[in-house]
N, C-alpha and C positions, 0 to 999 in steps of 0.2 A: 077889408076883413081884419079883425083883430087877432093878435097872436094869443095863444093860451098862456095863462099865468104859469111861471115856474113853480115847482113844488119843493117843499121842504119835507124830508123823510125823517121820521121820528124813530129813534132806537132807545131801548132800555138796556142797561148793563145787566149781566146775568145775576149779579148779587143785589140788584135793585137800588144801588147807591147813586147811580148817575143816569141822567137823561141826556141824549145827544140828538141834535138836529143836524142834518147834512143835506147838501145839494146833490149828492150821489145816491141813487136808489139802493146800491149794495153796501153803502157805508164804508167803502174802501179808503176813504180819507180820514176815518176816525182812528184814535189811538189803538194800536195793535195789542197792547198789554191787557186790554179789556175785551171780554167776549160780549158782543152786542147782539141783541134780539130785535128784529124789525117789528115795529108797532103799526104805523100807518103813514100815509102821505097826506099832506094838507097844502092848500095853496099858500104861497109865500106872501101873505098879506098880514098886516098887524092884527086885524080882527081874528084871523084863523090861528095865528101863533099865540094870541093872548089866552086861548083856552088851555095852553100847555106850559106857558112861561109867564113870569111876572112882568118882564119888561120887553115886549115884543120888538120895539125899535132897536134896542141893542142887539137882540138876536138877529134881526134882519141885516144889520150892519156887519156882524160877524159872518153870516152866511154869504153875503156879497163879497166881503174882503178875504175871508179865510176858507170859506166853503163848509164850515161846520161851527157848532156852538155846543159847549158842554154845560150842564147844570147839575150841581150836587144836590141830591134829594135827601140825604141823611145829614144829621147834625154832626159837627166835629166834636169828638169827645176829648176834652182836655183834662188829663189827670191832675188832681191836686197834689201839691208837693208834700212829701213826707215831713212830719213834724221833726224839728231838730232837737227837741228836748221834750220830756214828758211833763204833763201838767201835774201840779200837786194839789 
């Protein structure tokens, strides 16, 4: 008899900026500074994870080694420096 596949549990941050995958169903191992909303559970296989992340093999490694993986969904906004003199 084969054992069932472990699951990865997918969470979205309350502000929509981060996606988190965890091996715990309640997300108790995710950063506490962020409010996480549970989304779904998927089998922990590359093909299942590929629907949610761009590099499922890295995600699987992080899930196995750390128990979670974080993905930033929003772009980093880098402010341009203020001009040091005015143009003429």
